[in-house]
LODRENVEX-224348 format. One record per residue (C-alpha): x, y, z; residue in one letter; chain. Coordinates in nm, 3 decimals. Last residue first. Example, Ala and Ser with C-alpha at 12.3 -4.5 7.8 and 13.67 -1.06 7.14 Angstrom:
REM residues 2
node X:1.367&Y:-0.106&Z:0.714&code:s&unit:A;
node X:1.230&Y:-0.450&Z:0.780&code:a&unit:A;
REM end
This chain:
REM residues 442
node X:9.583&Y:13.065&Z:7.229&code:e&unit:A;
node X:9.227&Y:13.180&Z:7.297&code:s&unit:A;
node X:8.984&Y:12.986&Z:7.082&code:g&unit:A;
node X:8.990&Y:12.953&Z:6.707&code:q&unit:A;
node X:8.749&Y:13.002&Z:6.420&code:v&unit:A;
node X:8.885&Y:12.953&Z:6.068&code:r&unit:A;
node X:8.683&Y:13.077&Z:5.770&code:e&unit:A;
node X:8.579&Y:12.983&Z:5.417&code:l&unit:A;
node X:8.754&Y:12.651&Z:5.359&code:i&unit:A;
node X:8.608&Y:12.487&Z:5.045&code:p&unit:A;
node X:8.907&Y:12.614&Z:4.847&code:s&unit:A;
node X:8.951&Y:12.792&Z:4.514&code:p&unit:A;
node X:8.589&Y:12.910&Z:4.529&code:r&unit:A;
node X:8.431&Y:12.965&Z:4.189&code:l&unit:A;
node X:8.313&Y:13.324&Z:4.192&code:q&unit:A;
node X:8.109&Y:13.329&Z:3.871&code:p&unit:A;
node X:7.980&Y:13.015&Z:3.696&code:p&unit:A;
node X:8.147&Y:12.943&Z:3.358&code:p&unit:A;
node X:7.940&Y:13.075&Z:3.065&code:e&unit:A;
node X:7.670&Y:12.926&Z:2.839&code:p&unit:A;
node X:7.513&Y:12.727&Z:3.122&code:g&unit:A;
node X:7.476&Y:12.364&Z:3.224&code:l&unit:A;
node X:7.295&Y:12.232&Z:3.531&code:a&unit:A;
node X:7.371&Y:11.905&Z:3.710&code:v&unit:A;
node X:7.112&Y:11.812&Z:3.974&code:a&unit:A;
node X:6.818&Y:11.773&Z:3.733&code:n&unit:A;
node X:6.993&Y:11.514&Z:3.517&code:q&unit:A;
node X:7.124&Y:11.336&Z:3.827&code:l&unit:A;
node X:6.773&Y:11.299&Z:3.970&code:i&unit:A;
node X:6.632&Y:11.181&Z:3.636&code:g&unit:A;
node X:6.907&Y:10.923&Z:3.599&code:l&unit:A;
node X:6.842&Y:10.808&Z:3.954&code:g&unit:A;
node X:6.473&Y:10.742&Z:3.891&code:k&unit:A;
node X:6.551&Y:10.530&Z:3.587&code:e&unit:A;
node X:6.817&Y:10.339&Z:3.779&code:l&unit:A;
node X:6.587&Y:10.290&Z:4.075&code:g&unit:A;
node X:6.326&Y:10.130&Z:3.851&code:h&unit:A;
node X:6.591&Y:9.909&Z:3.690&code:a&unit:A;
node X:6.713&Y:9.777&Z:4.023&code:d&unit:A;
node X:6.947&Y:9.844&Z:4.316&code:a&unit:A;
node X:7.094&Y:10.161&Z:4.170&code:a&unit:A;
node X:7.432&Y:10.319&Z:4.091&code:h&unit:A;
node X:7.395&Y:10.626&Z:3.869&code:v&unit:A;
node X:7.708&Y:10.752&Z:3.695&code:e&unit:A;
node X:7.811&Y:11.105&Z:3.609&code:g&unit:A;
node X:7.815&Y:11.389&Z:3.359&code:l&unit:A;
node X:7.986&Y:11.185&Z:3.088&code:p&unit:A;
node X:8.055&Y:11.411&Z:2.786&code:t&unit:A;
node X:7.835&Y:11.297&Z:2.494&code:g&unit:A;
node X:7.746&Y:11.645&Z:2.377&code:p&unit:A;
node X:8.027&Y:11.875&Z:2.490&code:e&unit:A;
node X:8.130&Y:11.981&Z:2.838&code:v&unit:A;
node X:8.342&Y:12.263&Z:2.985&code:r&unit:A;
node X:8.399&Y:12.222&Z:3.358&code:d&unit:A;
node X:8.310&Y:12.517&Z:3.583&code:g&unit:A;
node X:8.175&Y:12.309&Z:3.869&code:l&unit:A;
node X:8.307&Y:11.954&Z:3.857&code:k&unit:A;
node X:8.233&Y:11.669&Z:3.617&code:v&unit:A;
node X:8.209&Y:11.289&Z:3.609&code:g&unit:A;
node X:8.006&Y:11.261&Z:3.927&code:l&unit:A;
node X:7.959&Y:10.926&Z:4.097&code:v&unit:A;
node X:7.606&Y:10.875&Z:4.227&code:f&unit:A;
node X:7.434&Y:10.657&Z:4.483&code:g&unit:A;
node X:7.352&Y:10.299&Z:4.576&code:v&unit:A;
node X:7.556&Y:10.030&Z:4.749&code:r&unit:A;
node X:7.491&Y:10.109&Z:5.118&code:l&unit:A;
node X:7.121&Y:10.026&Z:5.094&code:d&unit:A;
node X:6.988&Y:10.187&Z:5.411&code:a&unit:A;
node X:6.752&Y:10.054&Z:5.679&code:a&unit:A;
node X:6.556&Y:10.308&Z:5.884&code:d&unit:A;
node X:6.644&Y:10.316&Z:6.255&code:g&unit:A;
node X:6.677&Y:10.693&Z:6.279&code:m&unit:A;
node X:6.427&Y:10.854&Z:6.046&code:r&unit:A;
node X:6.464&Y:10.994&Z:5.692&code:l&unit:A;
node X:6.723&Y:10.735&Z:5.599&code:r&unit:A;
node X:6.971&Y:10.694&Z:5.321&code:g&unit:A;
node X:7.062&Y:10.458&Z:5.038&code:g&unit:A;
node X:6.715&Y:10.357&Z:4.927&code:g&unit:A;
node X:6.729&Y:10.524&Z:4.585&code:l&unit:A;
node X:6.513&Y:10.807&Z:4.719&code:e&unit:A;
node X:6.762&Y:10.858&Z:5.003&code:v&unit:A;
node X:7.047&Y:10.881&Z:4.752&code:v&unit:A;
node X:6.843&Y:11.144&Z:4.566&code:g&unit:A;
node X:6.809&Y:11.339&Z:4.891&code:y&unit:A;
node X:7.184&Y:11.386&Z:4.884&code:g&unit:A;
node X:7.196&Y:11.439&Z:4.508&code:l&unit:A;
node X:6.929&Y:11.709&Z:4.514&code:s&unit:A;
node X:7.086&Y:11.873&Z:4.819&code:g&unit:A;
node X:7.431&Y:11.876&Z:4.662&code:p&unit:A;
node X:7.305&Y:12.059&Z:4.351&code:s&unit:A;
node X:7.580&Y:12.065&Z:4.090&code:i&unit:A;
node X:7.557&Y:12.404&Z:3.923&code:e&unit:A;
node X:7.709&Y:12.598&Z:3.632&code:s&unit:A;
node X:7.875&Y:12.312&Z:3.445&code:v&unit:A;
node X:7.979&Y:12.489&Z:3.126&code:f&unit:A;
node X:7.825&Y:12.443&Z:2.784&code:g&unit:A;
node X:7.764&Y:12.189&Z:2.507&code:s&unit:A;
node X:7.443&Y:11.989&Z:2.476&code:a&unit:A;
node X:7.302&Y:11.644&Z:2.556&code:q&unit:A;
node X:7.550&Y:11.571&Z:2.832&code:a&unit:A;
node X:7.593&Y:11.206&Z:2.925&code:t&unit:A;
node X:7.444&Y:10.996&Z:3.207&code:l&unit:A;
node X:7.633&Y:10.672&Z:3.274&code:v&unit:A;
node X:7.448&Y:10.363&Z:3.394&code:e&unit:A;
node X:7.498&Y:10.117&Z:3.679&code:v&unit:A;
node X:7.255&Y:9.850&Z:3.802&code:e&unit:A;
node X:7.380&Y:9.572&Z:4.030&code:p&unit:A;
node X:7.497&Y:9.807&Z:4.308&code:a&unit:A;
node X:7.847&Y:9.742&Z:4.437&code:q&unit:A;
node X:7.981&Y:9.556&Z:4.739&code:p&unit:A;
node X:8.325&Y:9.694&Z:4.839&code:i&unit:A;
node X:8.585&Y:9.479&Z:4.664&code:r&unit:A;
node X:8.648&Y:9.770&Z:4.426&code:l&unit:A;
node X:8.835&Y:9.933&Z:4.713&code:p&unit:A;
node X:9.136&Y:9.704&Z:4.654&code:d&unit:A;
node X:9.416&Y:9.785&Z:4.899&code:e&unit:A;
node X:9.171&Y:9.890&Z:5.170&code:v&unit:A;
node X:8.926&Y:9.614&Z:5.077&code:v&unit:A;
node X:9.192&Y:9.354&Z:5.159&code:s&unit:A;
node X:9.144&Y:9.449&Z:5.527&code:p&unit:A;
node X:8.808&Y:9.264&Z:5.546&code:d&unit:A;
node X:8.639&Y:9.394&Z:5.859&code:g&unit:A;
node X:8.632&Y:9.275&Z:6.220&code:g&unit:A;
node X:8.734&Y:9.593&Z:6.400&code:q&unit:A;
node X:9.097&Y:9.485&Z:6.434&code:l&unit:A;
node X:9.114&Y:9.413&Z:6.060&code:e&unit:A;
node X:8.965&Y:9.748&Z:5.959&code:v&unit:A;
node X:9.205&Y:9.925&Z:6.195&code:m&unit:A;
node X:9.502&Y:9.741&Z:6.045&code:r&unit:A;
node X:9.394&Y:9.826&Z:5.691&code:a&unit:A;
node X:9.357&Y:10.193&Z:5.787&code:m&unit:A;
node X:9.705&Y:10.200&Z:5.940&code:r&unit:A;
node X:9.850&Y:10.039&Z:5.627&code:e&unit:A;
node X:9.684&Y:10.295&Z:5.401&code:v&unit:A;
node X:9.768&Y:10.608&Z:5.600&code:g&unit:A;
node X:10.115&Y:10.656&Z:5.448&code:r&unit:A;
node X:9.994&Y:10.677&Z:5.090&code:g&unit:A;
node X:10.290&Y:10.896&Z:4.991&code:q&unit:A;
node X:10.064&Y:11.179&Z:4.868&code:s&unit:A;
node X:9.882&Y:11.162&Z:5.202&code:l&unit:A;
node X:10.208&Y:11.189&Z:5.398&code:a&unit:A;
node X:10.311&Y:11.497&Z:5.200&code:k&unit:A;
node X:9.971&Y:11.661&Z:5.247&code:r&unit:A;
node X:9.974&Y:11.589&Z:5.620&code:a&unit:A;
node X:10.318&Y:11.741&Z:5.670&code:r&unit:A;
node X:10.229&Y:12.052&Z:5.470&code:l&unit:A;
node X:9.899&Y:12.085&Z:5.656&code:v&unit:A;
node X:10.070&Y:12.057&Z:5.994&code:g&unit:A;
node X:10.314&Y:12.332&Z:5.906&code:a&unit:A;
node X:10.019&Y:12.554&Z:5.814&code:e&unit:A;
node X:9.835&Y:12.467&Z:6.134&code:p&unit:A;
node X:10.133&Y:12.593&Z:6.332&code:s&unit:A;
node X:10.404&Y:12.461&Z:6.563&code:g&unit:A;
node X:10.347&Y:12.096&Z:6.481&code:e&unit:A;
node X:10.310&Y:11.791&Z:6.707&code:l&unit:A;
node X:10.139&Y:11.989&Z:6.983&code:g&unit:A;
node X:9.812&Y:11.801&Z:6.958&code:g&unit:A;
node X:9.630&Y:12.116&Z:6.851&code:l&unit:A;
node X:9.881&Y:12.165&Z:6.568&code:y&unit:A;
node X:9.863&Y:11.804&Z:6.451&code:l&unit:A;
node X:9.482&Y:11.823&Z:6.452&code:m&unit:A;
node X:9.481&Y:12.148&Z:6.252&code:e&unit:A;
node X:9.707&Y:11.988&Z:5.990&code:g&unit:A;
node X:9.481&Y:11.681&Z:5.985&code:v&unit:A;
node X:9.188&Y:11.911&Z:5.903&code:l&unit:A;
node X:9.376&Y:12.087&Z:5.624&code:a&unit:A;
node X:9.500&Y:11.755&Z:5.483&code:a&unit:A;
node X:9.144&Y:11.620&Z:5.467&code:s&unit:A;
node X:9.024&Y:11.942&Z:5.304&code:l&unit:A;
node X:9.291&Y:11.932&Z:5.036&code:d&unit:A;
node X:9.255&Y:11.559&Z:4.966&code:a&unit:A;
node X:8.878&Y:11.589&Z:4.926&code:l&unit:A;
node X:8.914&Y:11.892&Z:4.697&code:d&unit:A;
node X:9.181&Y:11.718&Z:4.488&code:e&unit:A;
node X:8.982&Y:11.403&Z:4.421&code:p&unit:A;
node X:9.152&Y:11.083&Z:4.537&code:g&unit:A;
node X:9.469&Y:10.916&Z:4.411&code:e&unit:A;
node X:9.712&Y:10.961&Z:4.701&code:g&unit:A;
node X:9.661&Y:10.608&Z:4.837&code:t&unit:A;
node X:9.441&Y:10.745&Z:5.116&code:l&unit:A;
node X:9.230&Y:10.919&Z:4.849&code:c&unit:A;
node X:9.149&Y:10.580&Z:4.694&code:q&unit:A;
node X:9.024&Y:10.466&Z:5.034&code:l&unit:A;
node X:8.806&Y:10.777&Z:5.058&code:a&unit:A;
node X:8.665&Y:10.714&Z:4.708&code:e&unit:A;
node X:8.568&Y:10.356&Z:4.792&code:r&unit:A;
node X:8.406&Y:10.470&Z:5.115&code:t&unit:A;
node X:8.215&Y:10.737&Z:4.923&code:e&unit:A;
node X:8.081&Y:10.476&Z:4.681&code:l&unit:A;
node X:7.975&Y:10.255&Z:4.971&code:g&unit:A;
node X:7.785&Y:10.537&Z:5.140&code:n&unit:A;
node X:7.638&Y:10.744&Z:4.858&code:g&unit:A;
node X:7.771&Y:11.055&Z:4.683&code:v&unit:A;
node X:8.105&Y:11.013&Z:4.504&code:a&unit:A;
node X:8.283&Y:11.297&Z:4.322&code:r&unit:A;
node X:8.469&Y:11.483&Z:4.595&code:g&unit:A;
node X:8.278&Y:11.712&Z:4.828&code:l&unit:A;
node X:7.934&Y:11.778&Z:4.679&code:p&unit:A;
node X:7.858&Y:12.135&Z:4.569&code:a&unit:A;
node X:7.752&Y:12.444&Z:4.764&code:d&unit:A;
node X:7.891&Y:12.287&Z:5.081&code:m&unit:A;
node X:8.145&Y:12.547&Z:5.188&code:g&unit:A;
node X:8.363&Y:12.502&Z:5.494&code:t&unit:A;
node X:8.372&Y:12.676&Z:5.832&code:v&unit:A;
node X:8.686&Y:12.541&Z:5.998&code:l&unit:A;
node X:8.672&Y:12.511&Z:6.374&code:s&unit:A;
node X:8.933&Y:12.510&Z:6.645&code:t&unit:A;
node X:8.940&Y:12.357&Z:6.990&code:t&unit:A;
node X:9.203&Y:12.299&Z:7.258&code:r&unit:A;
node X:9.016&Y:12.108&Z:7.527&code:v&unit:A;
node X:9.031&Y:12.266&Z:7.874&code:g&unit:A;
node X:8.659&Y:12.268&Z:7.942&code:r&unit:A;
node X:8.606&Y:12.634&Z:7.853&code:s&unit:A;
node X:8.797&Y:12.573&Z:7.529&code:e&unit:A;
node X:8.551&Y:12.311&Z:7.413&code:g&unit:A;
node X:8.242&Y:12.515&Z:7.489&code:l&unit:A;
node X:8.390&Y:12.828&Z:7.327&code:r&unit:A;
node X:8.484&Y:12.636&Z:7.013&code:v&unit:A;
node X:8.133&Y:12.490&Z:7.002&code:m&unit:A;
node X:7.967&Y:12.831&Z:7.025&code:t&unit:A;
node X:8.196&Y:12.992&Z:6.770&code:r&unit:A;
node X:8.134&Y:12.716&Z:6.515&code:a&unit:A;
node X:7.757&Y:12.722&Z:6.575&code:l&unit:A;
node X:7.747&Y:13.099&Z:6.529&code:e&unit:A;
node X:7.952&Y:13.083&Z:6.211&code:r&unit:A;
node X:7.728&Y:12.810&Z:6.069&code:s&unit:A;
node X:7.419&Y:13.016&Z:6.147&code:d&unit:A;
node X:7.579&Y:13.320&Z:5.981&code:e&unit:A;
node X:7.665&Y:13.118&Z:5.671&code:l&unit:A;
node X:7.305&Y:13.003&Z:5.617&code:a&unit:A;
node X:7.259&Y:12.646&Z:5.484&code:p&unit:A;
node X:7.279&Y:12.470&Z:5.823&code:l&unit:A;
node X:7.257&Y:12.094&Z:5.758&code:f&unit:A;
node X:7.473&Y:12.156&Z:5.456&code:a&unit:A;
node X:7.410&Y:12.088&Z:5.087&code:g&unit:A;
node X:7.292&Y:12.440&Z:5.002&code:e&unit:A;
node X:7.565&Y:12.619&Z:5.195&code:g&unit:A;
node X:7.753&Y:12.584&Z:5.522&code:t&unit:A;
node X:7.949&Y:12.303&Z:5.683&code:k&unit:A;
node X:8.113&Y:12.320&Z:6.024&code:v&unit:A;
node X:8.430&Y:12.111&Z:6.035&code:d&unit:A;
node X:8.536&Y:12.098&Z:6.400&code:l&unit:A;
node X:8.885&Y:12.014&Z:6.521&code:v&unit:A;
node X:8.918&Y:11.888&Z:6.877&code:l&unit:A;
node X:9.214&Y:11.867&Z:7.113&code:g&unit:A;
node X:9.296&Y:11.706&Z:7.447&code:q&unit:A;
node X:9.054&Y:11.414&Z:7.420&code:i&unit:A;
node X:8.895&Y:11.198&Z:7.692&code:g&unit:A;
node X:8.610&Y:11.085&Z:7.470&code:e&unit:A;
node X:8.342&Y:11.249&Z:7.689&code:a&unit:A;
node X:8.427&Y:11.588&Z:7.538&code:l&unit:A;
node X:8.335&Y:11.457&Z:7.192&code:k&unit:A;
node X:7.999&Y:11.313&Z:7.290&code:k&unit:A;
node X:7.890&Y:11.617&Z:7.490&code:s&unit:A;
node X:8.027&Y:11.852&Z:7.223&code:m&unit:A;
node X:7.806&Y:11.725&Z:6.943&code:i&unit:A;
node X:7.482&Y:11.717&Z:7.142&code:s&unit:A;
node X:7.541&Y:12.046&Z:7.322&code:a&unit:A;
node X:7.620&Y:12.231&Z:6.999&code:a&unit:A;
node X:7.326&Y:12.083&Z:6.808&code:i&unit:A;
node X:7.090&Y:12.166&Z:7.095&code:l&unit:A;
node X:7.221&Y:12.523&Z:7.107&code:p&unit:A;
node X:7.178&Y:12.563&Z:6.730&code:l&unit:A;
node X:6.829&Y:12.408&Z:6.695&code:s&unit:A;
node X:6.838&Y:12.214&Z:6.364&code:p&unit:A;
node X:6.732&Y:11.880&Z:6.526&code:v&unit:A;
node X:6.398&Y:12.020&Z:6.644&code:t&unit:A;
node X:6.186&Y:11.834&Z:6.389&code:s&unit:A;
node X:5.989&Y:11.654&Z:6.663&code:t&unit:A;
node X:6.085&Y:11.291&Z:6.594&code:a&unit:A;
node X:6.455&Y:11.365&Z:6.538&code:d&unit:A;
node X:6.467&Y:11.587&Z:6.844&code:r&unit:A;
node X:6.306&Y:11.307&Z:7.045&code:l&unit:A;
node X:6.570&Y:11.053&Z:6.943&code:a&unit:A;
node X:6.837&Y:11.315&Z:7.005&code:y&unit:A;
node X:6.720&Y:11.372&Z:7.361&code:l&unit:A;
node X:6.751&Y:11.007&Z:7.454&code:r&unit:A;
node X:7.100&Y:10.976&Z:7.307&code:r&unit:A;
node X:7.211&Y:11.306&Z:7.462&code:d&unit:A;
node X:7.106&Y:11.189&Z:7.808&code:l&unit:A;
node X:7.302&Y:10.867&Z:7.750&code:p&unit:A;
node X:7.625&Y:11.070&Z:7.714&code:a&unit:A;
node X:7.863&Y:10.777&Z:7.663&code:i&unit:A;
node X:7.779&Y:10.449&Z:7.838&code:e&unit:A;
node X:7.530&Y:10.332&Z:7.577&code:g&unit:A;
node X:7.799&Y:10.350&Z:7.310&code:t&unit:A;
node X:7.829&Y:10.614&Z:7.040&code:q&unit:A;
node X:7.933&Y:10.452&Z:6.716&code:g&unit:A;
node X:8.289&Y:10.341&Z:6.643&code:i&unit:A;
node X:8.610&Y:10.451&Z:6.474&code:m&unit:A;
node X:8.941&Y:10.346&Z:6.630&code:a&unit:A;
node X:9.287&Y:10.499&Z:6.598&code:v&unit:A;
node X:9.616&Y:10.479&Z:6.788&code:g&unit:A;
node X:9.720&Y:10.133&Z:6.665&code:i&unit:A;
node X:9.736&Y:9.901&Z:6.967&code:e&unit:A;
node X:9.617&Y:10.120&Z:7.252&code:e&unit:A;
node X:9.336&Y:10.262&Z:7.041&code:l&unit:A;
node X:9.220&Y:9.911&Z:6.946&code:v&unit:A;
node X:9.214&Y:9.806&Z:7.313&code:s&unit:A;
node X:9.037&Y:10.122&Z:7.424&code:r&unit:A;
node X:8.752&Y:10.059&Z:7.179&code:f&unit:A;
node X:8.729&Y:9.694&Z:7.285&code:e&unit:A;
node X:8.692&Y:9.803&Z:7.648&code:g&unit:A;
node X:8.442&Y:10.070&Z:7.550&code:l&unit:A;
node X:8.232&Y:9.798&Z:7.393&code:t&unit:A;
node X:8.201&Y:9.787&Z:7.016&code:m&unit:A;
node X:7.935&Y:9.878&Z:6.759&code:q&unit:A;
node X:8.109&Y:9.997&Z:6.444&code:t&unit:A;
node X:8.210&Y:9.648&Z:6.339&code:r&unit:A;
node X:8.344&Y:9.608&Z:5.982&code:f&unit:A;
node X:8.245&Y:9.270&Z:5.837&code:g&unit:A;
node X:8.235&Y:9.376&Z:5.472&code:p&unit:A;
node X:8.335&Y:9.744&Z:5.432&code:i&unit:A;
node X:8.007&Y:9.928&Z:5.361&code:a&unit:A;
node X:7.982&Y:9.940&Z:5.741&code:e&unit:A;
node X:8.246&Y:10.213&Z:5.745&code:l&unit:A;
node X:8.036&Y:10.436&Z:5.519&code:k&unit:A;
node X:7.725&Y:10.383&Z:5.731&code:d&unit:A;
node X:7.920&Y:10.468&Z:6.047&code:l&unit:A;
node X:8.058&Y:10.787&Z:5.892&code:t&unit:A;
node X:7.709&Y:10.917&Z:5.817&code:g&unit:A;
node X:7.527&Y:11.021&Z:5.500&code:s&unit:A;
node X:7.369&Y:11.362&Z:5.451&code:t&unit:A;
node X:7.026&Y:11.420&Z:5.294&code:h&unit:A;
node X:6.816&Y:11.326&Z:5.596&code:g&unit:A;
node X:7.004&Y:11.128&Z:5.858&code:l&unit:A;
node X:7.335&Y:10.951&Z:5.824&code:g&unit:A;
node X:7.475&Y:10.755&Z:6.113&code:r&unit:A;
node X:7.699&Y:10.884&Z:6.387&code:g&unit:A;
node X:8.063&Y:10.897&Z:6.492&code:s&unit:A;
node X:8.287&Y:10.820&Z:6.788&code:m&unit:A;
node X:8.651&Y:10.879&Z:6.699&code:m&unit:A;
node X:8.933&Y:10.811&Z:6.945&code:p&unit:A;
node X:9.224&Y:10.947&Z:6.735&code:v&unit:A;
node X:9.566&Y:10.907&Z:6.901&code:c&unit:A;
node X:9.814&Y:11.126&Z:6.716&code:l&unit:A;
node X:10.157&Y:11.040&Z:6.577&code:g&unit:A;
node X:10.152&Y:11.095&Z:6.201&code:l&unit:A;
node X:10.009&Y:10.749&Z:6.130&code:e&unit:A;
node X:9.725&Y:10.829&Z:6.370&code:a&unit:A;
node X:9.647&Y:11.146&Z:6.174&code:a&unit:A;
node X:9.642&Y:10.948&Z:5.848&code:l&unit:A;
node X:9.418&Y:10.676&Z:5.994&code:p&unit:A;
node X:9.160&Y:10.935&Z:6.108&code:a&unit:A;
node X:9.203&Y:11.176&Z:5.815&code:l&unit:A;
node X:9.085&Y:10.969&Z:5.522&code:v&unit:A;
node X:8.782&Y:10.791&Z:5.665&code:l&unit:A;
node X:8.683&Y:11.109&Z:5.849&code:s&unit:A;
node X:8.698&Y:11.311&Z:5.524&code:t&unit:A;
node X:8.397&Y:11.136&Z:5.368&code:k&unit:A;
node X:8.179&Y:11.441&Z:5.305&code:d&unit:A;
node X:7.993&Y:11.364&Z:4.982&code:g&unit:A;
node X:7.692&Y:11.572&Z:5.083&code:v&unit:A;
node X:7.761&Y:11.747&Z:5.412&code:g&unit:A;
node X:7.775&Y:11.672&Z:5.779&code:g&unit:A;
node X:7.836&Y:11.872&Z:6.097&code:t&unit:A;
node X:8.190&Y:11.739&Z:6.091&code:s&unit:A;
node X:8.384&Y:11.623&Z:6.397&code:h&unit:A;
node X:8.756&Y:11.576&Z:6.450&code:k&unit:A;
node X:8.953&Y:11.412&Z:6.730&code:d&unit:A;
node X:9.279&Y:11.468&Z:6.918&code:v&unit:A;
node X:9.444&Y:11.258&Z:7.190&code:k&unit:A;
node X:9.817&Y:11.336&Z:7.208&code:p&unit:A;
node X:10.016&Y:11.010&Z:7.214&code:s&unit:A;
node X:10.115&Y:10.862&Z:7.550&code:p&unit:A;
node X:9.811&Y:10.635&Z:7.600&code:i&unit:A;
node X:9.772&Y:10.594&Z:7.978&code:h&unit:A;
node X:9.575&Y:10.919&Z:7.991&code:s&unit:A;
node X:9.291&Y:10.763&Z:7.793&code:l&unit:A;
node X:9.028&Y:10.812&Z:8.061&code:d&unit:A;
node X:8.686&Y:10.802&Z:7.898&code:l&unit:A;
node X:8.400&Y:10.995&Z:8.055&code:v&unit:A;
node X:8.111&Y:10.764&Z:8.144&code:e&unit:A;
node X:7.750&Y:10.869&Z:8.144&code:g&unit:A;
node X:7.507&Y:11.142&Z:8.255&code:s&unit:A;
node X:7.813&Y:11.355&Z:8.334&code:n&unit:A;
node X:7.862&Y:11.464&Z:7.973&code:i&unit:A;
node X:7.494&Y:11.541&Z:7.916&code:m&unit:A;
node X:7.452&Y:11.727&Z:8.245&code:l&unit:A;
node X:7.766&Y:11.930&Z:8.180&code:d&unit:A;
node X:7.642&Y:12.024&Z:7.833&code:l&unit:A;
node X:7.300&Y:12.120&Z:7.969&code:l&unit:A;
node X:7.460&Y:12.351&Z:8.228&code:s&unit:A;
node X:7.686&Y:12.520&Z:7.974&code:e&unit:A;
node X:7.385&Y:12.574&Z:7.747&code:l&unit:A;
node X:7.176&Y:12.718&Z:8.027&code:e&unit:A;
node X:7.456&Y:12.955&Z:8.127&code:a&unit:A;
node X:7.508&Y:13.072&Z:7.769&code:s&unit:A;
node X:7.135&Y:13.140&Z:7.737&code:s&unit:A;
node X:6.926&Y:12.895&Z:7.541&code:f&unit:A;
node X:6.702&Y:12.941&Z:7.238&code:g&unit:A;
node X:6.347&Y:13.073&Z:7.222&code:r&unit:A;
node X:6.214&Y:12.902&Z:6.907&code:f&unit:A;
node X:6.398&Y:12.568&Z:6.918&code:h&unit:A;
node X:6.407&Y:12.588&Z:7.297&code:v&unit:A;
node X:6.026&Y:12.595&Z:7.304&code:a&unit:A;
node X:6.016&Y:12.298&Z:7.066&code:m&unit:A;
node X:6.254&Y:12.111&Z:7.292&code:l&unit:A;
node X:6.027&Y:12.184&Z:7.590&code:f&unit:A;
node X:5.722&Y:12.044&Z:7.414&code:a&unit:A;
node X:5.914&Y:11.727&Z:7.328&code:a&unit:A;
node X:6.033&Y:11.704&Z:7.690&code:m&unit:A;
node X:5.671&Y:11.711&Z:7.799&code:q&unit:A;
node X:5.570&Y:11.443&Z:7.549&code:y&unit:A;
node X:5.863&Y:11.222&Z:7.646&code:d&unit:A;
node X:5.764&Y:11.200&Z:8.010&code:p&unit:A;
node X:5.948&Y:11.372&Z:8.299&code:v&unit:A;
node X:5.986&Y:11.116&Z:8.578&code:e&unit:A;
node X:6.157&Y:10.872&Z:8.340&code:g&unit:A;
node X:6.502&Y:10.883&Z:8.500&code:s&unit:A;
node X:6.657&Y:11.067&Z:8.205&code:l&unit:A;
node X:6.365&Y:11.310&Z:8.190&code:f&unit:A;
node X:6.395&Y:11.383&Z:8.561&code:g&unit:A;
node X:6.767&Y:11.440&Z:8.508&code:l&unit:A;
node X:6.673&Y:11.696&Z:8.246&code:f&unit:A;
node X:6.405&Y:11.881&Z:8.444&code:f&unit:A;
node X:6.553&Y:11.871&Z:8.792&code:a&unit:A;
node X:6.906&Y:11.949&Z:8.675&code:e&unit:A;
node X:6.801&Y:12.244&Z:8.459&code:m&unit:A;
node X:6.575&Y:12.377&Z:8.735&code:e&unit:A;
node X:6.857&Y:12.359&Z:8.989&code:d&unit:A;
node X:7.094&Y:12.545&Z:8.755&code:q&unit:A;
node X:6.834&Y:12.817&Z:8.705&code:t&unit:A;
node X:6.631&Y:12.825&Z:8.386&code:f&unit:A;
node X:6.597&Y:13.142&Z:8.180&code:e&unit:A;
node X:6.261&Y:13.278&Z:8.068&code:g&unit:A;
node X:6.158&Y:13.330&Z:7.705&code:g&unit:A;
node X:5.785&Y:13.279&Z:7.750&code:r&unit:A;
node X:5.807&Y:12.924&Z:7.613&code:r&unit:A;
node X:6.092&Y:12.863&Z:7.858&code:k&unit:A;
node X:5.875&Y:12.952&Z:8.157&code:k&unit:A;
node X:5.580&Y:12.758&Z:8.014&code:e&unit:A;
node X:5.793&Y:12.446&Z:7.989&code:i&unit:A;
node X:5.910&Y:12.497&Z:8.346&code:l&unit:A;
node X:5.554&Y:12.535&Z:8.467&code:r&unit:A;
node X:5.449&Y:12.216&Z:8.290&code:s&unit:A;
node X:5.747&Y:12.028&Z:8.432&code:p&unit:A;
node X:5.649&Y:12.139&Z:8.785&code:i&unit:A;
node X:5.282&Y:12.037&Z:8.774&code:p&unit:A;
node X:5.367&Y:11.661&Z:8.798&code:s&unit:A;
node X:5.550&Y:11.673&Z:9.131&code:n&unit:A;
node X:5.914&Y:11.570&Z:9.107&code:m&unit:A;
REM end
């Protein structure tokens, strides 16, 4: 590729023009091969952030991402292959609950996940809070675990969608991660390369979500459902609220502990409800239930019976972790400094800011603002109240888990500011975090 061509293509997109198929291939494959330098791709990503992509451009980029690496063939595994992906929210630990539960109910769940970035934690970080757990495995090892127990949870390997990996690193560095078409292509390229037959998407919306505006979340959900369905993968999406943390724990190791407790039937109700709803959708897409509602009932019953616990312990063992943690979540390493914050006045809990708590975990050293940052998996918060609760002076509002005394003091201030009290219960408390269901043609 001659050097002037990338500049002309960048200008074309900056002016709102649409790329042809040949231009898409030349530009993106040139980037993958090193002919198009990072700084030119960074300029292009910024243009896309402001100008967007047409449907044809998005379809083309998705195909290029998928075909830039290996597409798994899991056809030799007889169980229906169905996965789930969440766009990320504060306290969202549903993957650790639903993956073993769905496998226990007859699905094969080949889950490739990511790390936390910004104010939301990642599934890989939560799993690595389990001593010894390996999230980095070869595709051969991944297949082997799937063949044996029907579920494995790993990070994206170098063979899967390498174009997406390179683009994501630049998006992170150039603040273009929130671009809707780039989000859709990135998520779907990894999931469609897993060799799955069905996919359930959990698209978060609200103050603690990556996309706070409901209309943006709707658009992303519809776009990803369309992309999945157009490639023969049955796809549905639940748009779920993130105006308060999901569950009570915020912070990687604390969330892992809570997810394991939920697997025994003892977790927070909102976490159990959403996990069962997602598993119900997975069972429906995999053809194991005739409707999502029937799937939810089956999942809820199995969760109350603790049926996913043994499957989770087996997965932990096969991936190098300590399986005793599953039966005794308190074995997960804990922060050395813990203190309870209590209410100083009576009232009703009118707000629990998920964004404040999410970024608060980062301030305590438990998150990352850039890919590659180290994270202390022990720190975070455990809430003692939910929205609408009545409190009196001395009522525990929550716990701060910190690495040292300085972090503890900082965490107490963060928690104090995140939990607001009012004289009346907050209006319009949502009975369920599920706001909408988006489905493809059935």
